[in-house]
N, C-alpha and C positions, 0 to 999 in steps of 0.2 A: 260568818260561815264561809267555808272554803269556796262554795259555789258562787259567792258574790263577786269574786275576782275574775271569774271565767264565765260570762253569761252565754246563753244560747241566742243565736240570731235567727230571725225569721224574716225572709225578704219576700215582698210581693212585687211582681213585675208581670209583663205581658210579652208573649212571643207571637211573631207572625207565622203564617203557614210554612215559611222556609226555615223556621227555627231561629231567625234573627230577632233582635229586640224590635218590638212594634211601638208605634206612637201611643203613648199612654200618659195621661195627666192625672197623677195621684192627688192633685189639689181639688178635684171634683168631689162632691159629696158621695157619689156612688162608690168609688174606691175606699172611702173612709168606712162606709157601711160594710163593705166586704172584709175589710181588715178587722173590724169589730166582731163580725160573725166568725172569722177565723179564730180569734182569741177565745171566743165562747166555746168553739168546737174543741180546742186544745184543753181548755179547763174541764169540759165535760168528759173528755177521754181519760183524764187522770183522777177523776173523783173516786173515792173509796180506797185509794192506794197510799202507801207510805210517803210518796212524793207528790201528793195531790197539789195542784196549782190553784192559786186564787188570783183575782185581778191585781192584788198588791204585788205579785211577782212580776208583773209586766211593766214595761216602760214604752210608751208609744206616743206618736204625735196625733193619733186619731181618737184615743180614749184615755180616761183617767178615773180611777176609783171604781166603785161597785154600785150597781143599781138593780134591785130585784134579782140578786144572784148572778147577774151578768156584768160585763164591763160597761161602764158608763160612756157611751159614745158621744164625742164632741161634734159640734157643728163646724163645718168648714168656714163659714162666714165669720164665726166668732174668733177663730184663730187668726184669720186674715185681718180682722179688725184690730186685734191686739198688736199684730206685727206691723201693720201698715198705716193705721190711723195716726195722724200727727199728734193729737191730744193724748191718745193712749200711749204712744211711744215716748213722749217728752214731758207729760204732765201727770196724768192720773195713774197710769200703769207702766211707768218707765222700767222698773226692775222686772216686772212680770214680762213685759214685751221683750226685754233683753234676754231673759232666760228662755222664753218660748222660741225666739229666733235662733238661739244657740242650739236648742234641742232640735229644731227643724233642720238646721244645717248638718247635724250629725245623723239624722234618721232618714232624710229625703235626699235623693240624688240631685245633682246640679240642674239637670233638665227635667226634674220631677217625673221621671218615668219608672222609678223604683222607690220602694219605701221599706225601711227596716223596723222591726219590733224586737225589743230586748226582753229576754226572759231570764230572771235571776232566781233559779231554784236553790233552796237552802240545803245543799248536799255536797258531798265530795264529787267533783266533776268527773272522776274516773272510777266511781264505785259501780257495783252492779245495778243499783237504783238509777244511776245516771244513764246507763246503757238502756235500761227498761224505759226510762223517760224518753230517750231519743226514739226508740221504736214506736212508742205511743204517739209522740208528736208527729213523726213521719206518717203514720197511718191516718191521723186526723187531718193532716194537710193534704194527703192524697184524696181523701173523701171530699174535702172542701173544694179541691181543684176540679174533681169530677162533677160536683154539684153545680159549680159555676160554668162548666163547659157548655151547658145548654144556652145560657143567656149571655155569658161573656167569654166566648172562646179565646183561648190563648192565655188567660189569667192563670198564673201558677204561683205556688208558695214553696220556697226553698228554705231549708233549715241548715244551720251550721253551728257547731260547738266543738270545743276540745274533746268532749266525750264522743261525739259522732265521728270525729277524725280517727280517734283510737279504735272505736268500734268497727269502723270500716277497714282499718288497717288489720285488725285481728281477723275479721271475716275473710279478707282477701288472702292474707298470708296462710291462714289455716286451711283455706280451700286449695291453695296452690302447693302446700307442703306435701301432701300425698303424691301429687303428680311429679313433684321434684324428686321425691324419694324413689318412685317407680322408675322415672327416667334415669336417675343416677345408677340405680341397681341394674337396670337393663344394659346400660353401656358397660358397666364394670363386669358384669357376668358374661356379656358377649366377648369382651376382650379376654377374659379368663378362658372361655371355651376355645377361642382361636389360639391362644398361647399354648395351652396344654393339648389341643387337638382332641378334646373330649366333649361329647354332647351332654352327658349327664352330670358331670362334676359341678357345673353351675347350679343345677337343681339341688344337689346335696349341700353346697355351700350356702345357698340362700337360707336354708334352715338354721345354719349356724349364725346367721345374721339376725333373723327375726326373733329367735328365742332370747338372746341376751338383751335385745332392745326392749322386749316386753317385760323381762325381769327388771331391767334398770328403771324404766319409768314406773313400774309397779312399786319398786322400792322407794322411788322419789315421792310418790303419792302417799305411801305408807308413813314416810318421815315428815313431809311438809304439809300434807293434807290432813292426815289422821293424828299426827303428833305423837306417835308411839315412842319417840326418843326424847320427848320434852323433859323427861325425868333426869336426863343427863345434865340439863341446864347449861348447855353450850350453845352459843348463838349460831354457830355454823350449821347445826342440825336441829334448829328450833323453829317451830311454826311462827308465822307473822300474822297474828290475828286470825281472820277467816280467809285470808288471801289465797292460801294454797300454793300450788306450784305455778310460778309465773308463766304467762303464755309465751314469752320469748325463749324459755329454756329449750323446748323441742326444736324451735327454729334454728338455734345455734349449735345444737348437739346431735341432731338425728343423723345427718350425713357424715359427721365426724365419726360417730360410733360405727357406722356401716363401713367406712374406710378402715378404721382400726381393726374391726373384726376380720375383714377380708385380708388385710395385710398379714396378720399372724397365720391365718389359715392357708394363704398362698405359700408362705414360707415353709410351713409344715408339709404341705402336699408336694412342693417341689422336691423335698428330700425323699418323700415316699416314692415319688416317680423315679428318682435316681436309683434307689435301691431296687425298684422293680426292673429297671433297664439292665441292672447288673445280674439279673437272674434269680433274685429272691422271690418267694411266693407273694401273693397278694396280701395276706394277713401279716406275713413276716416283714414285708416292706413297711407296713403301717407301724408295726412295733419298733422297727429300727429307726424309722423317721421320727417317731415320737421321742425316742431316747436320744437321738442325735441333736434334735432342736430344743429339747426341754430346757436345758440350762440357759441357752441364749434368749429364748422367748420369755422365760420367767424373769431373767434379769432386766430385759428391755421393758417388760410390763411393770415391774416394780419401780424402775427409774421414772417412767412416764407417770405412774400413779402418784409417786412422791412429788413430782413436779406440780400436778394439779391440786394436791392437798393445800398448796399455798392459797388457792382461791377460797378455801373454807376458813381461813384464819382472820378474815376481815369481818366487818359489820354490815355489809351490803347484802340484803337477802337474795337478790337475783344472782350475784356472784357466788354466794355460798351454795345456792341450789345447782348452778352449773358445775361447780367444783365437785359436789357430791355425785351428780349424775356421771360425770366423766371418770372420777375415781372408781366408783362402783362398777361402771361398765368395763373399765380396763382390768380390774381385778377378776371379775367374772369371766371375761374373755380369756384372760391369761391362765387362770388356775382351774376353771370349770369347763368352759367351752373347748379350749384347745386341748386339754388333757383328757377329757372324758367324752364330750359330745362329738367332736370332730372324728376321733378314731372310731367311735361307735357307728357313726353314719357312714364313714368310709368302709367299714367292715360289712355293711349290708350290701349283698351282691357285689363284692369287690371288683369283679371283672368289668362292671359298668363304669368304674372310675376312669378308664382309659378309652373306652369305645368311642369312635371306630378305629382308633390307633391300634395297630397290632403290636403286642408286646412279646418279648422272647419267652420261650418255654421256661417255666420256673425250674431251677435246679436245686435250690436250697429251701427245704421245707422242714420245719420242726413244730409247726402248730397244726399239722394235719395228721391223718392216719399214717401216711408214708413219711417218715421223718428222715431228713438228710441234713447235713451240715456243710459248710464250705470246705471241710476237710475230707468229705466222702469221695471226692474225685482224685485224691492223691493215693498213689500206690504205696501199700505198706512196705513192700520190699525196698522201694526207693527211699523211704524214710529210714529203714534199718541201715542201708548202705551209707546214707548221709551221716547217721550217728556213728558208724564205725570209722568213717573218714575223719570226723571231728576228734574221736578218741585217739587215732593214730597221730594226728597233728599235735595233740596235747603231749603225747609221749615223746615225740621228736623234740619238742621244746624243752 
């Protein structure tokens, strides 16, 4: 089984009032009894579950085998006799004494102040069952530590396993990811507000960031969790058993997608503001800005999307998932958010796009009741005089 190669370790030790290691001799019978009780508590905590443990899953210097449904606790004097008695070591139990001594050296610290117990669960060490087992073992060890605190203060049981390391890593990073996203968004939107001199434009732009992110991760779950594209039979968009979307994908793509969304939106709004400074109306500036940047942003989005398509050509599921998330996000941001959502949001109370900066009075309006064009300020007589002068020049030639 996969789990045999990656055991769970449970360490029994003792701490003093200051938190440092205290004098503790695990060679006494009392620590042996406490270690046996700990194993029984762990076994009881997993009963009735798919990953239920039995005494055969444990390797310890203090117990071996099963007795009346519990671990069979050994006597300290028996082990010492086998390891230290001359006749046991050299005549009657030489091989047993050698093996016990080797086990003792691996499970007990040099100064005998800490003891290890190995647990070999028959499961994938990184599966959901492994994570559930870690949680159950930790809870059982915590209860056992509390029970012993009245009679043996300072005794504690600590567990370690590859599954527990990954479980803690997922918990820490998942808990910090929202804070990282909020902090990154706050810094970016503050800089945008300062750069454009507008209070409300960051509020409008944050909507253009949140919406595509939710759409993108929703599409990722739709493809890799629900498997609605499995019929295509292409590895890049195929589910991997029941694993779903890997936990590392949001870690590596969330802030990237936020930066990508803000990048295109800033480029668009910069052109909108330029047209507004030139005297075009609020809605007219949005229309012109969208038209002026459409080709550039669309080309840039396609180039970047085609670049990340390469991540979907391999056979590594995590790489395929990140490639799909990035490509989908880029395409949505390029052709939906930038061309539809951003202009729509900017058109809502458009005067707030620049407040408190004072913009010039609009002179060119063709989307309002009063329609004017850039040519409305030109005198028609001047245009006729210019046409006559051009005709005379042509006749002279």
